[in-house]
PyMOL Python script that loads the backbone (N, CA, C, O; Angstrom):
from pymol import cmd

cmd.read_pdbstr("""\
ATOM      1  N   MET A   1    -105.650 -72.226 -46.454  1.00  0.00           N
ATOM      2  CA  MET A   1    -106.358 -71.502 -47.491  1.00  0.00           C
ATOM      3  C   MET A   1    -105.337 -70.652 -48.216  1.00  0.00           C
ATOM      4  O   MET A   1    -104.620 -69.868 -47.595  1.00  0.00           O
ATOM      5  N   ARG A   2    -105.267 -70.804 -49.525  1.00  0.00           N
ATOM      6  CA  ARG A   2    -104.307 -70.040 -50.335  1.00  0.00           C
ATOM      7  C   ARG A   2    -105.084 -69.062 -51.197  1.00  0.00           C
ATOM      8  O   ARG A   2    -106.009 -69.436 -51.918  1.00  0.00           O
ATOM      9  N   GLU A   3    -104.686 -67.800 -51.106  1.00  0.00           N
ATOM     10  CA  GLU A   3    -105.330 -66.755 -51.902  1.00  0.00           C
ATOM     11  C   GLU A   3    -104.777 -66.750 -53.325  1.00  0.00           C
ATOM     12  O   GLU A   3    -103.724 -67.336 -53.579  1.00  0.00           O
ATOM     13  N   PRO A   4    -105.486 -66.085 -54.270  1.00  0.00           N
ATOM     14  CA  PRO A   4    -105.048 -66.048 -55.658  1.00  0.00           C
ATOM     15  C   PRO A   4    -103.662 -65.432 -55.860  1.00  0.00           C
ATOM     16  O   PRO A   4    -102.990 -65.740 -56.844  1.00  0.00           O
ATOM     17  N   ALA A   5    -103.234 -64.575 -54.952  1.00  0.00           N
ATOM     18  CA  ALA A   5    -101.979 -63.843 -55.139  1.00  0.00           C
ATOM     19  C   ALA A   5    -100.744 -64.713 -54.967  1.00  0.00           C
ATOM     20  O   ALA A   5     -99.638 -64.241 -55.232  1.00  0.00           O
ATOM     21  N   GLY A   6    -100.882 -65.951 -54.540  1.00  0.00           N
ATOM     22  CA  GLY A   6     -99.735 -66.841 -54.498  1.00  0.00           C
ATOM     23  C   GLY A   6     -99.384 -67.353 -53.123  1.00  0.00           C
ATOM     24  O   GLY A   6    -100.071 -67.088 -52.136  1.00  0.00           O
ATOM     25  N   ASP A   7     -98.283 -68.103 -53.086  1.00  0.00           N
ATOM     26  CA  ASP A   7     -97.868 -68.795 -51.874  1.00  0.00           C
ATOM     27  C   ASP A   7     -97.569 -67.875 -50.690  1.00  0.00           C
ATOM     28  O   ASP A   7     -97.622 -68.318 -49.542  1.00  0.00           O
ATOM     29  N   GLN A   8     -97.259 -66.616 -50.944  1.00  0.00           N
ATOM     30  CA  GLN A   8     -97.007 -65.695 -49.832  1.00  0.00           C
ATOM     31  C   GLN A   8     -98.300 -65.331 -49.112  1.00  0.00           C
ATOM     32  O   GLN A   8     -98.262 -64.653 -48.085  1.00  0.00           O
ATOM     33  N   HIS A   9     -99.442 -65.770 -49.634  1.00  0.00           N
ATOM     34  CA  HIS A   9    -100.756 -65.475 -49.050  1.00  0.00           C
ATOM     35  C   HIS A   9    -101.458 -66.767 -48.638  1.00  0.00           C
ATOM     36  O   HIS A   9    -102.586 -67.034 -49.052  1.00  0.00           O
ATOM     37  N   ILE A  10    -100.777 -67.558 -47.819  1.00  0.00           N
ATOM     38  CA  ILE A  10    -101.347 -68.796 -47.294  1.00  0.00           C
ATOM     39  C   ILE A  10    -101.752 -68.550 -45.854  1.00  0.00           C
ATOM     40  O   ILE A  10    -101.014 -67.931 -45.087  1.00  0.00           O
ATOM     41  N   HIS A  11    -102.919 -69.035 -45.495  1.00  0.00           N
ATOM     42  CA  HIS A  11    -103.454 -68.848 -44.143  1.00  0.00           C
ATOM     43  C   HIS A  11    -103.666 -70.224 -43.526  1.00  0.00           C
ATOM     44  O   HIS A  11    -104.365 -71.068 -44.087  1.00  0.00           O
ATOM     45  N   ARG A  12    -103.052 -70.441 -42.358  1.00  0.00           N
ATOM     46  CA  ARG A  12    -103.163 -71.735 -41.676  1.00  0.00           C
ATOM     47  C   ARG A  12    -103.520 -71.507 -40.212  1.00  0.00           C
ATOM     48  O   ARG A  12    -103.155 -70.493 -39.617  1.00  0.00           O
ATOM     49  N   GLY A  13    -104.221 -72.448 -39.660  1.00  0.00           N
ATOM     50  CA  GLY A  13    -104.544 -72.401 -38.238  1.00  0.00           C
ATOM     51  C   GLY A  13    -105.776 -71.553 -37.967  1.00  0.00           C
ATOM     52  O   GLY A  13    -106.147 -70.686 -38.759  1.00  0.00           O
ATOM     53  N   ALA A  14    -106.392 -71.825 -36.839  1.00  0.00           N
ATOM     54  CA  ALA A  14    -107.666 -71.178 -36.495  1.00  0.00           C
ATOM     55  C   ALA A  14    -107.565 -69.657 -36.458  1.00  0.00           C
ATOM     56  O   ALA A  14    -108.444 -68.975 -36.983  1.00  0.00           O
ATOM     57  N   ASP A  15    -106.515 -69.109 -35.851  1.00  0.00           N
ATOM     58  CA  ASP A  15    -106.418 -67.648 -35.719  1.00  0.00           C
ATOM     59  C   ASP A  15    -106.270 -66.961 -37.073  1.00  0.00           C
ATOM     60  O   ASP A  15    -106.938 -65.962 -37.339  1.00  0.00           O
ATOM     61  N   GLU A  16    -105.401 -67.490 -37.927  1.00  0.00           N
ATOM     62  CA  GLU A  16    -105.207 -66.887 -39.258  1.00  0.00           C
ATOM     63  C   GLU A  16    -106.468 -67.011 -40.107  1.00  0.00           C
ATOM     64  O   GLU A  16    -106.859 -66.056 -40.778  1.00  0.00           O
ATOM     65  N   LEU A  17    -107.105 -68.177 -40.082  1.00  0.00           N
ATOM     66  CA  LEU A  17    -108.320 -68.366 -40.877  1.00  0.00           C
ATOM     67  C   LEU A  17    -109.453 -67.490 -40.359  1.00  0.00           C
ATOM     68  O   LEU A  17    -110.212 -66.925 -41.146  1.00  0.00           O
ATOM     69  N   ARG A  18    -109.570 -67.376 -39.042  1.00  0.00           N
ATOM     70  CA  ARG A  18    -110.611 -66.522 -38.466  1.00  0.00           C
ATOM     71  C   ARG A  18    -110.421 -65.069 -38.918  1.00  0.00           C
ATOM     72  O   ARG A  18    -111.390 -64.415 -39.304  1.00  0.00           O
ATOM     73  N   ALA A  19    -109.193 -64.561 -38.876  1.00  0.00           N
ATOM     74  CA  ALA A  19    -108.910 -63.183 -39.299  1.00  0.00           C
ATOM     75  C   ALA A  19    -109.208 -62.995 -40.784  1.00  0.00           C
ATOM     76  O   ALA A  19    -109.789 -61.981 -41.170  1.00  0.00           O
ATOM     77  N   LEU A  20    -108.820 -63.948 -41.614  1.00  0.00           N
ATOM     78  CA  LEU A  20    -109.065 -63.852 -43.048  1.00  0.00           C
ATOM     79  C   LEU A  20    -110.564 -63.808 -43.337  1.00  0.00           C
ATOM     80  O   LEU A  20    -111.033 -62.928 -44.059  1.00  0.00           O
ATOM     81  N   TYR A  21    -111.303 -64.742 -42.781  1.00  0.00           N
ATOM     82  CA  TYR A  21    -112.730 -64.795 -43.075  1.00  0.00           C
ATOM     83  C   TYR A  21    -113.486 -63.638 -42.420  1.00  0.00           C
ATOM     84  O   TYR A  21    -114.517 -63.212 -42.940  1.00  0.00           O
ATOM     85  N   ARG A  22    -113.001 -63.129 -41.306  1.00  0.00           N
ATOM     86  CA  ARG A  22    -113.605 -61.932 -40.714  1.00  0.00           C
ATOM     87  C   ARG A  22    -113.480 -60.764 -41.707  1.00  0.00           C
ATOM     88  O   ARG A  22    -114.416 -59.979 -41.857  1.00  0.00           O
ATOM     89  N   SER A  23    -112.334 -60.649 -42.380  1.00  0.00           N
ATOM     90  CA  SER A  23    -112.176 -59.580 -43.369  1.00  0.00           C
ATOM     91  C   SER A  23    -113.114 -59.782 -44.562  1.00  0.00           C
ATOM     92  O   SER A  23    -113.614 -58.808 -45.124  1.00  0.00           O
ATOM     93  N   PHE A  24    -113.359 -61.040 -44.954  1.00  0.00           N
ATOM     94  CA  PHE A  24    -114.274 -61.321 -46.059  1.00  0.00           C
ATOM     95  C   PHE A  24    -115.697 -60.868 -45.745  1.00  0.00           C
ATOM     96  O   PHE A  24    -116.439 -60.477 -46.646  1.00  0.00           O
ATOM     97  N   PHE A  25    -116.081 -60.920 -44.465  1.00  0.00           N
ATOM     98  CA  PHE A  25    -117.452 -60.604 -44.060  1.00  0.00           C
ATOM     99  C   PHE A  25    -117.577 -59.203 -43.468  1.00  0.00           C
ATOM    100  O   PHE A  25    -118.640 -58.858 -42.952  1.00  0.00           O
ATOM    101  N   ALA A  26    -116.533 -58.393 -43.527  1.00  0.00           N
ATOM    102  CA  ALA A  26    -116.512 -57.081 -42.869  1.00  0.00           C
ATOM    103  C   ALA A  26    -117.379 -56.037 -43.561  1.00  0.00           C
ATOM    104  O   ALA A  26    -117.673 -54.999 -42.968  1.00  0.00           O
ATOM    105  N   ASN A  27    -117.786 -56.278 -44.772  1.00  0.00           N
ATOM    106  CA  ASN A  27    -118.537 -55.288 -45.546  1.00  0.00           C
ATOM    107  C   ASN A  27    -120.027 -55.647 -45.610  1.00  0.00           C
ATOM    108  O   ASN A  27    -120.679 -55.436 -46.633  1.00  0.00           O
ATOM    109  N   GLY A  28    -120.547 -56.179 -44.530  1.00  0.00           N
ATOM    110  CA  GLY A  28    -121.970 -56.478 -44.494  1.00  0.00           C
ATOM    111  C   GLY A  28    -122.360 -57.807 -45.104  1.00  0.00           C
ATOM    112  O   GLY A  28    -123.509 -57.976 -45.512  1.00  0.00           O
ATOM    113  N   GLY A  29    -121.466 -58.730 -45.178  1.00  0.00           N
ATOM    114  CA  GLY A  29    -121.810 -60.046 -45.712  1.00  0.00           C
ATOM    115  C   GLY A  29    -120.649 -60.683 -46.421  1.00  0.00           C
ATOM    116  O   GLY A  29    -119.563 -60.108 -46.497  1.00  0.00           O
ATOM    117  N   GLY A  30    -120.870 -61.852 -46.935  1.00  0.00           N
ATOM    118  CA  GLY A  30    -119.821 -62.598 -47.618  1.00  0.00           C
ATOM    119  C   GLY A  30    -119.781 -62.309 -49.103  1.00  0.00           C
ATOM    120  O   GLY A  30    -120.263 -61.274 -49.565  1.00  0.00           O
ATOM    121  N   ILE A  31    -119.208 -63.223 -49.832  1.00  0.00           N
ATOM    122  CA  ILE A  31    -119.091 -63.105 -51.276  1.00  0.00           C
ATOM    123  C   ILE A  31    -119.904 -64.241 -51.878  1.00  0.00           C
ATOM    124  O   ILE A  31    -119.420 -65.370 -51.964  1.00  0.00           O
ATOM    125  N   PRO A  32    -121.148 -63.954 -52.300  1.00  0.00           N
ATOM    126  CA  PRO A  32    -121.963 -65.026 -52.872  1.00  0.00           C
ATOM    127  C   PRO A  32    -121.369 -65.524 -54.184  1.00  0.00           C
ATOM    128  O   PRO A  32    -120.991 -64.731 -55.047  1.00  0.00           O
ATOM    129  N   LEU A  33    -121.291 -66.828 -54.323  1.00  0.00           N
ATOM    130  CA  LEU A  33    -120.744 -67.430 -55.531  1.00  0.00           C
ATOM    131  C   LEU A  33    -121.832 -68.181 -56.274  1.00  0.00           C
ATOM    132  O   LEU A  33    -122.651 -68.874 -55.671  1.00  0.00           O
ATOM    133  N   GLU A  34    -121.830 -68.037 -57.578  1.00  0.00           N
ATOM    134  CA  GLU A  34    -122.684 -68.861 -58.425  1.00  0.00           C
ATOM    135  C   GLU A  34    -121.792 -69.981 -58.954  1.00  0.00           C
ATOM    136  O   GLU A  34    -120.853 -69.729 -59.709  1.00  0.00           O
ATOM    137  N   HIS A  35    -122.085 -71.206 -58.557  1.00  0.00           N
ATOM    138  CA  HIS A  35    -121.281 -72.343 -59.006  1.00  0.00           C
ATOM    139  C   HIS A  35    -121.726 -72.747 -60.400  1.00  0.00           C
ATOM    140  O   HIS A  35    -122.897 -73.050 -60.626  1.00  0.00           O
ATOM    141  N   CYS A  36    -120.796 -72.748 -61.320  1.00  0.00           N
ATOM    142  CA  CYS A  36    -121.107 -73.044 -62.713  1.00  0.00           C
ATOM    143  C   CYS A  36    -120.877 -74.515 -63.034  1.00  0.00           C
ATOM    144  O   CYS A  36    -121.653 -75.112 -63.780  1.00  0.00           O
ATOM    145  N   ALA A  37    -119.835 -75.101 -62.488  1.00  0.00           N
ATOM    146  CA  ALA A  37    -119.515 -76.505 -62.727  1.00  0.00           C
ATOM    147  C   ALA A  37    -118.659 -77.008 -61.578  1.00  0.00           C
ATOM    148  O   ALA A  37    -117.838 -76.268 -61.036  1.00  0.00           O
ATOM    149  N   VAL A  38    -118.853 -78.269 -61.207  1.00  0.00           N
ATOM    150  CA  VAL A  38    -118.068 -78.893 -60.142  1.00  0.00           C
ATOM    151  C   VAL A  38    -117.595 -80.247 -60.642  1.00  0.00           C
ATOM    152  O   VAL A  38    -118.375 -81.018 -61.201  1.00  0.00           O
ATOM    153  N   ILE A  39    -116.324 -80.531 -60.443  1.00  0.00           N
ATOM    154  CA  ILE A  39    -115.756 -81.837 -60.758  1.00  0.00           C
ATOM    155  C   ILE A  39    -115.270 -82.407 -59.433  1.00  0.00           C
ATOM    156  O   ILE A  39    -114.331 -81.875 -58.841  1.00  0.00           O
ATOM    157  N   ASP A  40    -115.899 -83.487 -58.956  1.00  0.00           N
ATOM    158  CA  ASP A  40    -115.567 -84.070 -57.659  1.00  0.00           C
ATOM    159  C   ASP A  40    -114.680 -85.280 -57.851  1.00  0.00           C
ATOM    160  O   ASP A  40    -115.156 -86.393 -58.074  1.00  0.00           O
ATOM    161  N   GLY A  41    -113.418 -85.050 -57.764  1.00  0.00           N
ATOM    162  CA  GLY A  41    -112.430 -86.106 -57.871  1.00  0.00           C
ATOM    163  C   GLY A  41    -111.121 -85.481 -57.486  1.00  0.00           C
ATOM    164  O   GLY A  41    -110.942 -84.277 -57.667  1.00  0.00           O
ATOM    165  N   PRO A  42    -110.204 -86.250 -56.963  1.00  0.00           N
ATOM    166  CA  PRO A  42    -109.027 -85.572 -56.421  1.00  0.00           C
ATOM    167  C   PRO A  42    -108.332 -84.750 -57.488  1.00  0.00           C
ATOM    168  O   PRO A  42    -107.920 -85.297 -58.510  1.00  0.00           O
ATOM    169  N   PRO A  43    -108.192 -83.468 -57.280  1.00  0.00           N
ATOM    170  CA  PRO A  43    -108.844 -82.622 -56.275  1.00  0.00           C
ATOM    171  C   PRO A  43    -110.250 -82.212 -56.746  1.00  0.00           C
ATOM    172  O   PRO A  43    -110.609 -82.425 -57.904  1.00  0.00           O
ATOM    173  N   VAL A  44    -111.028 -81.632 -55.848  1.00  0.00           N
ATOM    174  CA  VAL A  44    -112.349 -81.105 -56.194  1.00  0.00           C
ATOM    175  C   VAL A  44    -112.139 -79.746 -56.853  1.00  0.00           C
ATOM    176  O   VAL A  44    -111.440 -78.896 -56.302  1.00  0.00           O
ATOM    177  N   ARG A  45    -112.734 -79.531 -58.023  1.00  0.00           N
ATOM    178  CA  ARG A  45    -112.574 -78.268 -58.741  1.00  0.00           C
ATOM    179  C   ARG A  45    -113.953 -77.696 -59.034  1.00  0.00           C
ATOM    180  O   ARG A  45    -114.867 -78.433 -59.404  1.00  0.00           O
ATOM    181  N   SER A  46    -114.105 -76.402 -58.872  1.00  0.00           N
ATOM    182  CA  SER A  46    -115.379 -75.770 -59.215  1.00  0.00           C
ATOM    183  C   SER A  46    -115.115 -74.415 -59.852  1.00  0.00           C
ATOM    184  O   SER A  46    -114.233 -73.668 -59.427  1.00  0.00           O
ATOM    185  N   SER A  47    -115.898 -74.116 -60.878  1.00  0.00           N
ATOM    186  CA  SER A  47    -115.821 -72.790 -61.488  1.00  0.00           C
ATOM    187  C   SER A  47    -116.958 -71.959 -60.914  1.00  0.00           C
ATOM    188  O   SER A  47    -118.048 -72.470 -60.657  1.00  0.00           O
ATOM    189  N   THR A  48    -116.692 -70.679 -60.717  1.00  0.00           N
ATOM    190  CA  THR A  48    -117.664 -69.805 -60.066  1.00  0.00           C
ATOM    191  C   THR A  48    -117.699 -68.440 -60.739  1.00  0.00           C
ATOM    192  O   THR A  48    -116.784 -68.074 -61.477  1.00  0.00           O
ATOM    193  N   THR A  49    -118.751 -67.702 -60.480  1.00  0.00           N
ATOM    194  CA  THR A  49    -118.787 -66.278 -60.778  1.00  0.00           C
ATOM    195  C   THR A  49    -119.292 -65.570 -59.533  1.00  0.00           C
ATOM    196  O   THR A  49    -120.056 -66.138 -58.752  1.00  0.00           O
ATOM    197  N   SER A  50    -118.864 -64.339 -59.353  1.00  0.00           N
ATOM    198  CA  SER A  50    -119.339 -63.525 -58.236  1.00  0.00           C
ATOM    199  C   SER A  50    -119.570 -62.111 -58.747  1.00  0.00           C
ATOM    200  O   SER A  50    -118.925 -61.663 -59.696  1.00  0.00           O
ATOM    201  N   SER A  51    -120.505 -61.413 -58.098  1.00  0.00           N
ATOM    202  CA  SER A  51    -120.782 -60.035 -58.516  1.00  0.00           C
ATOM    203  C   SER A  51    -121.077 -59.135 -57.318  1.00  0.00           C
ATOM    204  O   SER A  51    -121.657 -58.059 -57.467  1.00  0.00           O
ATOM    205  N   ALA A  52    -120.675 -59.582 -56.139  1.00  0.00           N
ATOM    206  CA  ALA A  52    -120.881 -58.764 -54.948  1.00  0.00           C
ATOM    207  C   ALA A  52    -119.919 -59.194 -53.856  1.00  0.00           C
ATOM    208  O   ALA A  52    -119.499 -60.349 -53.782  1.00  0.00           O
ATOM    209  N   GLY A  53    -119.588 -58.245 -53.023  1.00  0.00           N
ATOM    210  CA  GLY A  53    -118.817 -58.495 -51.814  1.00  0.00           C
ATOM    211  C   GLY A  53    -119.503 -57.758 -50.691  1.00  0.00           C
ATOM    212  O   GLY A  53    -119.273 -56.565 -50.493  1.00  0.00           O
ATOM    213  N   GLY A  54    -120.349 -58.463 -49.950  1.00  0.00           N
ATOM    214  CA  GLY A  54    -121.138 -57.788 -48.933  1.00  0.00           C
ATOM    215  C   GLY A  54    -122.086 -56.801 -49.582  1.00  0.00           C
ATOM    216  O   GLY A  54    -122.857 -57.170 -50.468  1.00  0.00           O
ATOM    217  N   ARG A  55    -122.036 -55.549 -49.152  1.00  0.00           N
ATOM    218  CA  ARG A  55    -122.918 -54.505 -49.701  1.00  0.00           C
ATOM    219  C   ARG A  55    -122.443 -53.971 -51.043  1.00  0.00           C
ATOM    220  O   ARG A  55    -123.204 -53.285 -51.726  1.00  0.00           O
ATOM    221  N   THR A  56    -121.211 -54.262 -51.443  1.00  0.00           N
ATOM    222  CA  THR A  56    -120.630 -53.705 -52.665  1.00  0.00           C
ATOM    223  C   THR A  56    -120.910 -54.614 -53.860  1.00  0.00           C
ATOM    224  O   THR A  56    -120.600 -55.805 -53.831  1.00  0.00           O
ATOM    225  N   LYS A  57    -121.497 -54.043 -54.909  1.00  0.00           N
ATOM    226  CA  LYS A  57    -121.750 -54.781 -56.155  1.00  0.00           C
ATOM    227  C   LYS A  57    -120.639 -54.455 -57.148  1.00  0.00           C
ATOM    228  O   LYS A  57    -120.120 -53.339 -57.156  1.00  0.00           O
ATOM    229  N   PHE A  58    -120.277 -55.419 -57.981  1.00  0.00           N
ATOM    230  CA  PHE A  58    -119.280 -55.192 -59.021  1.00  0.00           C
ATOM    231  C   PHE A  58    -119.643 -56.053 -60.225  1.00  0.00           C
ATOM    232  O   PHE A  58    -120.470 -56.957 -60.109  1.00  0.00           O
ATOM    233  N   PRO A  59    -119.034 -55.784 -61.384  1.00  0.00           N
ATOM    234  CA  PRO A  59    -119.333 -56.592 -62.565  1.00  0.00           C
ATOM    235  C   PRO A  59    -118.991 -58.060 -62.296  1.00  0.00           C
ATOM    236  O   PRO A  59    -118.040 -58.346 -61.568  1.00  0.00           O
ATOM    237  N   PRO A  60    -119.751 -58.990 -62.871  1.00  0.00           N
ATOM    238  CA  PRO A  60    -119.467 -60.407 -62.647  1.00  0.00           C
ATOM    239  C   PRO A  60    -118.000 -60.740 -62.937  1.00  0.00           C
ATOM    240  O   PRO A  60    -117.434 -60.292 -63.934  1.00  0.00           O
ATOM    241  N   ALA A  61    -117.407 -61.522 -62.058  1.00  0.00           N
ATOM    242  CA  ALA A  61    -116.006 -61.926 -62.182  1.00  0.00           C
ATOM    243  C   ALA A  61    -115.919 -63.446 -62.087  1.00  0.00           C
ATOM    244  O   ALA A  61    -116.552 -64.058 -61.226  1.00  0.00           O
ATOM    245  N   ALA A  62    -115.144 -64.043 -62.963  1.00  0.00           N
ATOM    246  CA  ALA A  62    -114.971 -65.493 -62.967  1.00  0.00           C
ATOM    247  C   ALA A  62    -113.944 -65.901 -61.924  1.00  0.00           C
ATOM    248  O   ALA A  62    -113.048 -65.127 -61.587  1.00  0.00           O
ATOM    249  N   GLY A  63    -114.077 -67.106 -61.421  1.00  0.00           N
ATOM    250  CA  GLY A  63    -113.122 -67.646 -60.469  1.00  0.00           C
ATOM    251  C   GLY A  63    -113.144 -69.153 -60.512  1.00  0.00           C
ATOM    252  O   GLY A  63    -114.002 -69.761 -61.153  1.00  0.00           O
ATOM    253  N   ILE A  64    -112.196 -69.746 -59.828  1.00  0.00           N
ATOM    254  CA  ILE A  64    -112.151 -71.201 -59.707  1.00  0.00           C
ATOM    255  C   ILE A  64    -111.632 -71.541 -58.312  1.00  0.00           C
ATOM    256  O   ILE A  64    -110.802 -70.821 -57.757  1.00  0.00           O
ATOM    257  N   ALA A  65    -112.115 -72.618 -57.765  1.00  0.00           N
ATOM    258  CA  ALA A  65    -111.630 -73.118 -56.480  1.00  0.00           C
ATOM    259  C   ALA A  65    -111.106 -74.532 -56.697  1.00  0.00           C
ATOM    260  O   ALA A  65    -111.699 -75.316 -57.438  1.00  0.00           O
ATOM    261  N   VAL A  66    -110.002 -74.847 -56.052  1.00  0.00           N
ATOM    262  CA  VAL A  66    -109.432 -76.189 -56.088  1.00  0.00           C
ATOM    263  C   VAL A  66    -109.273 -76.615 -54.642  1.00  0.00           C
ATOM    264  O   VAL A  66    -108.487 -76.024 -53.902  1.00  0.00           O
ATOM    265  N   ASP A  67    -110.010 -77.635 -54.233  1.00  0.00           N
ATOM    266  CA  ASP A  67    -110.030 -78.074 -52.851  1.00  0.00           C
ATOM    267  C   ASP A  67    -109.471 -79.481 -52.743  1.00  0.00           C
ATOM    268  O   ASP A  67    -109.743 -80.336 -53.586  1.00  0.00           O
ATOM    269  N   GLY A  68    -108.696 -79.710 -51.709  1.00  0.00           N
ATOM    270  CA  GLY A  68    -108.135 -81.038 -51.460  1.00  0.00           C
ATOM    271  C   GLY A  68    -108.829 -81.696 -50.290  1.00  0.00           C
ATOM    272  O   GLY A  68    -109.168 -81.042 -49.303  1.00  0.00           O
ATOM    273  N   ARG A  69    -109.036 -82.984 -50.406  1.00  0.00           N
ATOM    274  CA  ARG A  69    -109.627 -83.753 -49.310  1.00  0.00           C
ATOM    275  C   ARG A  69    -108.527 -84.478 -48.541  1.00  0.00           C
ATOM    276  O   ARG A  69    -107.539 -84.930 -49.119  1.00  0.00           O
ATOM    277  N   GLY A  70    -108.718 -84.579 -47.225  1.00  0.00           N
ATOM    278  CA  GLY A  70    -107.808 -85.349 -46.398  1.00  0.00           C
ATOM    279  C   GLY A  70    -108.195 -86.818 -46.422  1.00  0.00           C
ATOM    280  O   GLY A  70    -109.124 -87.209 -47.127  1.00  0.00           O
ATOM    281  N   ASP A  71    -107.478 -87.636 -45.647  1.00  0.00           N
ATOM    282  CA  ASP A  71    -107.765 -89.068 -45.589  1.00  0.00           C
ATOM    283  C   ASP A  71    -109.190 -89.360 -45.131  1.00  0.00           C
ATOM    284  O   ASP A  71    -109.767 -90.385 -45.495  1.00  0.00           O
ATOM    285  N   SER A  72    -109.758 -88.452 -44.329  1.00  0.00           N
ATOM    286  CA  SER A  72    -111.118 -88.641 -43.824  1.00  0.00           C
ATOM    287  C   SER A  72    -112.175 -88.347 -44.887  1.00  0.00           C
ATOM    288  O   SER A  72    -113.348 -88.667 -44.695  1.00  0.00           O
ATOM    289  N   GLY A  73    -111.773 -87.742 -46.006  1.00  0.00           N
ATOM    290  CA  GLY A  73    -112.721 -87.322 -47.029  1.00  0.00           C
ATOM    291  C   GLY A  73    -113.204 -85.900 -46.841  1.00  0.00           C
ATOM    292  O   GLY A  73    -113.884 -85.354 -47.709  1.00  0.00           O
ATOM    293  N   LYS A  74    -112.856 -85.291 -45.707  1.00  0.00           N
ATOM    294  CA  LYS A  74    -113.256 -83.911 -45.440  1.00  0.00           C
ATOM    295  C   LYS A  74    -112.270 -82.937 -46.070  1.00  0.00           C
ATOM    296  O   LYS A  74    -111.131 -83.297 -46.368  1.00  0.00           O
ATOM    297  N   LEU A  75    -112.718 -81.703 -46.269  1.00  0.00           N
ATOM    298  CA  LEU A  75    -111.885 -80.658 -46.851  1.00  0.00           C
ATOM    299  C   LEU A  75    -110.628 -80.446 -46.007  1.00  0.00           C
ATOM    300  O   LEU A  75    -110.719 -80.242 -44.797  1.00  0.00           O
ATOM    301  N   ALA A  76    -109.478 -80.494 -46.632  1.00  0.00           N
ATOM    302  CA  ALA A  76    -108.215 -80.323 -45.925  1.00  0.00           C
ATOM    303  C   ALA A  76    -107.445 -79.097 -46.418  1.00  0.00           C
ATOM    304  O   ALA A  76    -106.614 -78.560 -45.685  1.00  0.00           O
ATOM    305  N   SER A  77    -107.706 -78.647 -47.640  1.00  0.00           N
ATOM    306  CA  SER A  77    -107.019 -77.468 -48.175  1.00  0.00           C
ATOM    307  C   SER A  77    -107.915 -76.808 -49.207  1.00  0.00           C
ATOM    308  O   SER A  77    -108.778 -77.449 -49.807  1.00  0.00           O
ATOM    309  N   ALA A  78    -107.696 -75.521 -49.402  1.00  0.00           N
ATOM    310  CA  ALA A  78    -108.491 -74.778 -50.378  1.00  0.00           C
ATOM    311  C   ALA A  78    -107.608 -73.745 -51.057  1.00  0.00           C
ATOM    312  O   ALA A  78    -106.836 -73.043 -50.404  1.00  0.00           O
ATOM    313  N   ARG A  79    -107.729 -73.662 -52.371  1.00  0.00           N
ATOM    314  CA  ARG A  79    -107.069 -72.611 -53.143  1.00  0.00           C
ATOM    315  C   ARG A  79    -108.139 -71.942 -53.978  1.00  0.00           C
ATOM    316  O   ARG A  79    -108.968 -72.612 -54.594  1.00  0.00           O
ATOM    317  N   VAL A  80    -108.119 -70.626 -53.997  1.00  0.00           N
ATOM    318  CA  VAL A  80    -109.077 -69.882 -54.804  1.00  0.00           C
ATOM    319  C   VAL A  80    -108.324 -69.020 -55.793  1.00  0.00           C
ATOM    320  O   VAL A  80    -107.255 -68.494 -55.485  1.00  0.00           O
ATOM    321  N   TYR A  81    -108.876 -68.878 -56.967  1.00  0.00           N
ATOM    322  CA  TYR A  81    -108.282 -68.081 -58.018  1.00  0.00           C
ATOM    323  C   TYR A  81    -109.362 -67.186 -58.598  1.00  0.00           C
ATOM    324  O   TYR A  81    -110.393 -67.675 -59.061  1.00  0.00           O
ATOM    325  N   ASP A  82    -109.138 -65.894 -58.576  1.00  0.00           N
ATOM    326  CA  ASP A  82    -110.079 -64.950 -59.168  1.00  0.00           C
ATOM    327  C   ASP A  82    -109.386 -63.629 -59.421  1.00  0.00           C
ATOM    328  O   ASP A  82    -108.254 -63.406 -58.991  1.00  0.00           O
ATOM    329  N   ASP A  83    -110.081 -62.764 -60.121  1.00  0.00           N
ATOM    330  CA  ASP A  83    -109.558 -61.424 -60.398  1.00  0.00           C
ATOM    331  C   ASP A  83    -110.309 -60.359 -59.624  1.00  0.00           C
ATOM    332  O   ASP A  83    -110.156 -59.169 -59.901  1.00  0.00           O
ATOM    333  N   SER A  84    -111.122 -60.771 -58.652  1.00  0.00           N
ATOM    334  CA  SER A  84    -111.921 -59.816 -57.870  1.00  0.00           C
ATOM    335  C   SER A  84    -111.041 -59.030 -56.923  1.00  0.00           C
ATOM    336  O   SER A  84    -110.062 -59.548 -56.387  1.00  0.00           O
ATOM    337  N   GLN A  85    -111.398 -57.777 -56.725  1.00  0.00           N
ATOM    338  CA  GLN A  85    -110.736 -56.964 -55.715  1.00  0.00           C
ATOM    339  C   GLN A  85    -111.640 -56.927 -54.501  1.00  0.00           C
ATOM    340  O   GLN A  85    -112.841 -56.699 -54.645  1.00  0.00           O
ATOM    341  N   PRO A  86    -111.093 -57.148 -53.286  1.00  0.00           N
ATOM    342  CA  PRO A  86    -111.963 -57.109 -52.116  1.00  0.00           C
ATOM    343  C   PRO A  86    -112.592 -55.746 -51.939  1.00  0.00           C
ATOM    344  O   PRO A  86    -111.936 -54.725 -52.141  1.00  0.00           O
ATOM    345  N   PRO A  87    -113.879 -55.721 -51.558  1.00  0.00           N
ATOM    346  CA  PRO A  87    -114.527 -54.418 -51.332  1.00  0.00           C
ATOM    347  C   PRO A  87    -113.965 -53.740 -50.103  1.00  0.00           C
ATOM    348  O   PRO A  87    -113.521 -54.398 -49.161  1.00  0.00           O
ATOM    349  N   LEU A  88    -113.988 -52.425 -50.120  1.00  0.00           N
ATOM    350  CA  LEU A  88    -113.565 -51.662 -48.957  1.00  0.00           C
ATOM    351  C   LEU A  88    -114.701 -51.681 -47.944  1.00  0.00           C
ATOM    352  O   LEU A  88    -115.859 -51.463 -48.300  1.00  0.00           O
ATOM    353  N   SER A  89    -114.374 -51.938 -46.693  1.00  0.00           N
ATOM    354  CA  SER A  89    -115.433 -51.968 -45.666  1.00  0.00           C
ATOM    355  C   SER A  89    -115.687 -50.585 -45.125  1.00  0.00           C
ATOM    356  O   SER A  89    -116.540 -50.409 -44.255  1.00  0.00           O
TER     357      SER A  89
END
""", "prot")
cmd.dss("prot")
cmd.show_as("cartoon", "prot")
cmd.util.cbc("prot")
cmd.orient("prot")
């Protein structure tokens, strides 16, 4: 999983991913996304908007996700791009 801030923010393996997603849910919930458009073809691309991080509300922010599939067809990599600031827990 690669964060918007660049290659220095790549998370791999169960322990790193668990810690990252635990931080995403630390403020009373996740980050609900409204999917605006999805293009399913290598790679899978979707545009999104979000306006909350757990209990914290913020002005709607645009984002995009680019996901890669492995040989099995299952999700193998994910990159997210947005201008949202994580809420303080």
